[in-house]
C-alpha positions in Angstrom: 0.1 -0.5 0.1 2.7 2.8 -1.1 1.6 5.8 -0.5 2.5 9.0 -2.8 5.5 11.0 -2.3 4.4 13.3 0.5 5.9 15.1 2.9 4.1 14.6 5.8 4.1 11.1 7.6 1.7 8.5 7.5 -1.0 8.0 10.5 -2.0 4.8 10.7 -5.1 4.5 13.3 -5.8 0.8 15.1 -9.4 0.8 16.8 -9.8 -0.9 19.7 -12.4 -3.8 21.3 -16.0 -3.6 20.2 -15.5 -0.8 17.6 -14.3 -0.8 14.1 -12.5 1.2 11.6 -15.5 3.7 11.2 -15.2 5.0 14.7 -12.2 6.8 13.5 -14.0 8.9 10.4 -15.0 11.9 12.1 -11.1 12.1 12.4 -10.0 11.1 9.3 -11.8 13.8 8.0 -9.8 16.2 9.7 -6.6 14.3 8.9 -7.6 14.2 4.9 -8.1 17.9 5.2 -5.0 18.5 6.5 -3.4 16.0 3.6 -2.2 13.6 5.8 -2.2 10.1 4.2 -4.1 8.1 6.4 -4.6 4.3 7.0 -7.6 3.2 9.2 -6.6 -0.5 10.0 -8.8 -3.3 10.5 -8.2 -4.2 13.6 -8.7 -8.9 14.5 -9.3 -8.7 17.6 -8.2 -12.8 17.8 -5.1 -12.5 20.1 -2.4 -10.2 20.5 0.7 -11.9 18.6 -1.7 -12.3 15.8 -3.2 -9.0 15.7 0.1 -7.3 15.9 2.1 -9.2 13.5 -0.9 -8.4 10.9 -0.2 -4.9 11.6 3.3 -5.7 11.1 3.0 -6.7 8.1 0.8 -3.6 7.0 3.5 -1.3 7.8 5.8 -2.9 5.7 3.1 -1.9 2.7 4.0 2.1 3.8 6.7 4.1 2.3 8.2 7.0 4.9 7.6 7.6 8.2 4.4 7.0 9.9 2.1 7.8 12.9 0.9 5.1 14.7 -3.0 5.4 16.6 -4.5 3.2 19.1 -7.6 3.6 20.8 -8.3 1.0 23.4 -7.0 -2.4 23.0 -5.3 -1.1 19.7 -3.1 0.7 22.4 -1.4 -2.9 23.0 -1.1 -3.4 19.3 1.0 0.1 18.9 3.6 -1.1 21.4 4.1 -4.7 20.0 4.0 -4.4 16.2 6.4 -1.6 16.2 9.6 -2.4 18.0 12.7 -1.5 16.6 10.4 -0.3 13.4 12.5 2.5 12.7 9.5 4.1 10.1 7.8 5.0 13.3 8.2 8.3 14.1 5.3 9.0 17.2 3.0 6.9 19.2 -0.6 8.5 19.9 -2.5 6.4 22.4 -6.4 6.9 22.8 -8.0 5.8 25.9 -5.5 3.0 25.6 -3.7 0.3 27.3 0.2 1.1 27.0 1.4 -2.6 28.6 4.7 -3.0 29.6 6.8 -6.3 28.6 4.4 -9.2 30.1 1.6 -7.3 31.3 -1.6 -7.7 30.0 -5.1 -5.6 28.8 -6.5 -7.5 31.3 -3.9 -7.1 34.4 -3.9 -3.3 33.4 -7.6 -2.6 33.8 -8.1 -4.1 36.6 -4.7 -2.5 38.2 -7.2 0.4 39.3 -10.8 0.2 40.8 -13.6 1.9 38.4 -13.9 -0.9 35.4 -17.3 -1.9 35.1 -16.5 -3.7 31.8 -16.7 -7.3 32.7 -20.8 -6.9 34.2 -21.8 -6.2 31.0 -20.0 -8.8 28.7 -21.6 -11.8 26.9 -19.0 -14.6 26.2 -19.7 -16.7 22.9 -18.2 -20.0 22.7 -16.3 -20.6 19.5 -15.7 -23.8 16.8 -11.8 -23.7 18.5 -12.6 -23.7 21.7 -12.0 -19.9 22.1 -14.4 -17.6 23.4 -15.4 -14.7 22.1 -17.0 -11.6 24.0 -19.4 -8.9 23.2 -21.1 -5.8 25.6 -24.3 -6.5 26.0 -26.7 -3.8 23.2 -29.0 -2.9 26.3 -26.1 -1.7 28.0 -23.2 -0.4 25.4 -24.6 3.1 25.6 -23.7 3.9 29.7 -20.6 1.5 29.2 -19.3 2.6 26.4 -20.8 5.3 24.9 -22.6 7.3 27.3 -21.5 10.8 26.0 -22.6 10.0 21.9 -26.8 9.9 21.4 -28.4 7.2 22.3 -29.4 6.7 18.8 -25.6 6.4 17.6 -24.6 4.2 20.5 -27.4 1.7 19.5 -26.0 1.8 15.7 -22.5 0.9 17.2 -23.9 -1.9 19.4 -25.4 -3.0 17.1 -22.1 -3.1 14.6 -19.8 -4.1 17.4 -16.6 -6.2 16.4 -16.0 -9.0 19.3 -12.4 -9.5 21.2 -11.3 -13.2 21.9 -10.9 -14.0 26.0 -6.5 -14.7 24.4 -6.6 -11.1 22.8 -7.3 -9.3 26.8 -4.8 -12.0 28.4 -2.2 -13.0 26.1 1.1 -11.0 27.3 2.8 -8.3 26.2 6.5 -7.7 24.6 8.8 -5.3 24.6 7.0 -2.1 24.3 7.5 0.8 21.7 7.0 3.3 23.4 10.5 3.3 25.3 12.0 4.4 21.8 9.4 6.4 20.7 7.9 9.5 21.6 4.3 8.7 22.8 1.2 11.5 23.2 -2.1 10.8 25.3 -6.0 11.5 25.4 -8.5 9.8 27.3 -11.8 10.7 29.0 -12.6 10.9 32.9 -15.9 8.7 32.4 -13.8 6.3 30.8 -16.1 2.7 32.2 -14.0 0.5 30.0 -10.4 1.2 31.0 -10.7 3.1 34.6 -9.1 6.8 34.4 -6.4 6.5 37.2 -5.2 3.2 34.7 -5.1 5.9 32.1 -3.2 8.2 33.6 -1.3 6.0 35.6 0.2 3.9 32.2 0.7 7.2 30.2 2.6 9.0 33.3 4.5 6.1 33.5 5.3 6.0 29.9 6.7 9.7 30.0 4.5 10.9 27.3 5.2 14.6 25.5 1.6 15.5 25.8 -1.7 14.0 28.6 -4.6 15.0 27.8 -7.5 14.1 30.3 -10.6 15.4 28.9 -13.7 15.8 31.1 -16.7 14.2 30.7 -15.5 12.4 28.1 -16.0 8.5 27.7 -14.6 5.0 26.4 -15.3 6.3 22.6 -14.3 9.6 22.7 -12.4 9.3 19.3 -16.2 9.4 18.4 -17.5 12.1 20.7 -14.4 14.2 20.8 -13.0 13.7 17.3 -11.7 17.4 17.2 -9.9 16.7 20.2 -8.1 13.5 19.3 -7.6 15.0 15.9 -5.8 17.9 17.0 -3.4 15.9 19.7 -2.9 13.8 16.6 -1.8 16.2 14.4 0.6 18.2 17.5 2.0 14.7 17.2 2.5 14.2 13.7 3.7 17.9 13.7 6.1 17.5 16.3 8.3 15.0 14.5 
């Protein structure tokens, strides 16, 4: 997927669990208007090693520098897929996990109290013996996207992509954020990942910029698209 010659980095957006690539649409519009090449990748959500390998393969098809952006579980991918890849100039974590080596998404989500995600999940047994997890549609609005209109949250609930239990419990490898500058944004109304955990992970990573948005839900890439796009642009311009 070679991009045309451009002095600007390609911005690669990675959605998390219970979402899809369309969750970036509001942000993509802003980035394209600023003439940035953009790729909103499809996250398989099957397992951390598998998903990171898929992202790493995609990155090999892009020429020139890259800014990697991950939402939620997508933060696990951008931490794992780009280690040692000199293309990666910046990382942007959007209400995202920021794992160190050996940590899992499940461990990080439970490090601080406040997540109500577990009680909203419905497991679905898979033919390979694994388990998919969905947020119950009637609870999606309050759990995932409380700062969006109910009608919009219902559409997101119906189109949500499930994540496997394996993906949330597979250990992270050596993280990219230890060698690549990073930016962070999250909401203080997040019900999936406790804001205290998001704050702690971003401070541990030594982020260039840490933004906590009052009243924002876990779906702030949708509800606060302008704020998130502005942070991505600042990261892209800084490198």
